[in-house]
N, C-alpha and C positions, 0 to 999 in steps of 0.2 A: 504493500499500499505507501509504502514513504516510498521507493522507486518509481513508482508510478504518477504521483504529488508529483515529485521534482520532475517527472519526464514531461507533465502536466503545464509545469509552472516556468519551464524554459523552452520546451517549443512549440505549445499551442499557443496560450493565451497571450506572448507577446504580437503573435500577429494575425488574433481574434479580435480586429478594430472595429467599433461601434458607431454605425452613425443615427443620430435619433433627430428628429424634429418635434419640438415644442411651442405652444401658444400661448405665450400669456398673455392674459389682456389686464392693463391696467387701467384701470375706470377714471383714472385721476391724467394720465398723460396728456400732458400738452404737444407732444413734439410734433403733429401730426401723422406724416406719412410712418410705415409700420419699419421698426428698427428690426433688422439682422443679424444677431449676434453669435458666431459660431464659440464654443467653447471648448479648447484643445485641451487632454491632460491626461497623464499616467503614460506620454511613448516610452520614457526610460530606452535610451536609447546612447551610442556611442558615435556621433559623427552622423552621417549623413549615409541613408539606407534603404531598403526599400519600402519598411514598413514608413518612416516619414514621407516618402513620397507617395504610398497611400494615402497618406494623410492629408497629406498637403491637395490629392486631388480631390478627396471626399470635400476640404473646403472650400474650394477653389469652386467645386461645382455648385455649394451652397451660394455661392454668391453672397457672403457677408457685406454688412456695414462694417464691424467690428470682428478682430479676430483677438479671445483671450488667452493667454497663456497661464493653463495651474496646475502646479504640482508632479512632479516624477517627470518632466518634459526630457530631461540627461538622467547616465547612468557612468557610472565609473570609466577607464581605468585613474581611479582617483591621485595614483602617483604618476601621470600624464595627463593632467586636465585638456591638452591641444585638439586630441578629436573630437570632445564633446563642445569645449566651445566653437570650433570652427562649424 
């Protein structure tokens, strides 16, 4: 069970990107037109890779007005941050 959990966490979950579309109605919104926001989180990548390319394609297809990145966008190696920073 432990080996299966580790394999799932390393090989399945990282490539399982999810895109959801939610509509939030704000009764006091004074902004006029609708605002499209893309929220990107937990990519945990080290440098540009296929996962980031897929995430970028999903975000671009949504055509957002604003993109917000939160939480675990990059991961190690922490002894050499250059790939993650790039």
